[in-house]
C-alpha positions as CSV (number, residue, x, y, z in Angstrom):
1,M,-0.1,-0.1,0.0
2,R,2.8,2.3,0.8
3,Q,4.4,1.8,-2.6
4,L,1.2,2.7,-4.1
5,R,1.2,6.1,-2.2
6,D,4.7,6.9,-2.8
7,E,4.8,5.7,-6.7
8,Y,1.4,6.8,-7.8
9,G,0.3,9.1,-5.0
10,A,-2.4,7.0,-4.1
11,F,-4.4,8.7,-1.2
12,A,-6.3,5.5,-0.5
13,S,-5.8,2.0,-1.1
14,A,-6.5,-1.6,0.1
15,I,-6.8,-5.3,-0.3
16,V,-10.5,-6.1,0.3
17,S,-12.2,-9.5,0.5
18,R,-14.9,-10.0,-2.1
19,D,-17.5,-9.4,0.7
20,G,-15.9,-5.9,1.3
21,L,-13.7,-6.6,4.3
22,I,-10.6,-4.6,4.5
23,M,-7.8,-7.1,4.9
24,A,-4.9,-4.4,4.7
25,G,-5.1,-0.6,3.7
26,D,-3.8,2.6,3.6
27,I,-6.8,4.7,4.1
28,P,-7.2,8.2,5.6
29,D,-8.6,8.4,9.0
30,D,-11.6,10.6,7.8
31,I,-12.7,8.0,5.5
32,S,-15.0,5.2,6.7
33,A,-12.8,2.0,5.7
34,E,-15.9,-0.1,6.1
35,T,-18.0,1.8,3.5
36,F,-15.1,2.1,1.3
37,G,-14.3,-1.8,1.2
38,I,-17.9,-2.7,0.9
39,M,-18.4,-0.6,-2.0
40,C,-15.5,-1.3,-3.9
41,A,-16.5,-5.1,-3.6
42,T,-19.9,-4.1,-4.8
43,L,-18.8,-2.2,-7.9
44,L,-16.5,-5.2,-9.2
45,G,-19.6,-7.4,-8.1
46,A,-21.9,-5.5,-10.2
47,A,-19.6,-5.5,-13.2
48,S,-19.3,-9.4,-12.8
49,T,-23.3,-9.5,-13.0
50,A,-23.5,-7.3,-15.9
51,H,-20.8,-9.3,-17.6
52,S,-22.4,-12.7,-16.9
53,E,-25.7,-11.3,-18.3
54,L,-23.8,-10.4,-21.6
55,K,-22.3,-13.6,-21.6
56,V,-18.8,-12.2,-22.0
57,G,-15.8,-13.0,-19.6
58,T,-15.5,-11.9,-16.1
59,P,-14.0,-8.4,-15.8
60,Q,-10.5,-8.2,-14.6
61,G,-11.0,-4.8,-13.2
62,I,-12.8,-1.4,-13.0
63,V,-11.6,2.1,-13.6
64,A,-13.7,5.1,-12.0
65,E,-12.8,8.4,-13.1
66,S,-13.9,11.9,-11.8
67,D,-12.7,15.4,-12.6
68,D,-9.7,15.2,-10.1
69,A,-9.4,11.7,-9.2
70,M,-9.5,7.9,-10.5
71,M,-10.1,4.7,-8.6
72,I,-8.7,1.6,-9.9
73,I,-10.1,-1.9,-8.8
74,V,-8.7,-5.2,-9.9
75,G,-9.5,-8.7,-8.9
76,A,-6.8,-10.6,-7.0
77,G,-8.0,-13.9,-7.2
78,R,-11.3,-15.7,-6.0
79,K,-11.3,-14.0,-2.5
80,A,-9.9,-10.5,-2.8
81,L,-9.4,-7.4,-4.7
82,I,-6.9,-4.6,-4.8
83,V,-8.0,-1.1,-5.0
84,A,-6.3,2.5,-5.4
85,A,-7.6,5.8,-5.4
86,M,-5.3,8.4,-7.0
87,P,-4.8,11.6,-8.6
88,R,-6.3,11.9,-12.2
89,E,-3.1,13.0,-13.8
90,V,-1.3,9.7,-12.9
91,D,-0.7,7.5,-15.9
92,C,-3.7,4.9,-15.6
93,D,-2.2,2.2,-17.6
94,A,1.0,2.1,-15.5
95,A,-1.1,2.2,-12.1
96,R,-2.9,-0.4,-13.4
97,K,-0.1,-2.7,-14.5
98,K,1.1,-2.3,-11.0
99,L,-2.2,-3.0,-9.5
100,E,-2.3,-6.2,-11.5
101,E,1.3,-7.2,-10.5
102,L,0.3,-6.9,-6.8
103,A,-2.8,-8.7,-7.3
104,E,-0.8,-11.6,-8.7
105,T,1.2,-11.7,-5.5
106,I,-1.9,-11.5,-3.5
107,K,-3.4,-14.4,-5.3
108,L,-0.3,-16.6,-3.9
109,I,-1.1,-15.9,-0.3
């Protein structure tokens, strides 16, 4: 999590169970970690349901963008996901690649 903050300016990041429980995180004190985790899991779960209805493959991740920030959520095996929120000017492809690398490590645990 610290690496995401240092390299990509992530102001919130976490490893979250598919049920929305924070397993590890670097989340500011003024943010509800519980709500953050649950909503991230819900986003990826909803995308999975939509993909299933379309009869296409399971989504590997989601990028949500606003005017000043983006949040990347990447699946990390059957039981977890990794999420990072960072400034919009960060190279999205590089950040996503880093999250995917971390997800591969998490899958092994």
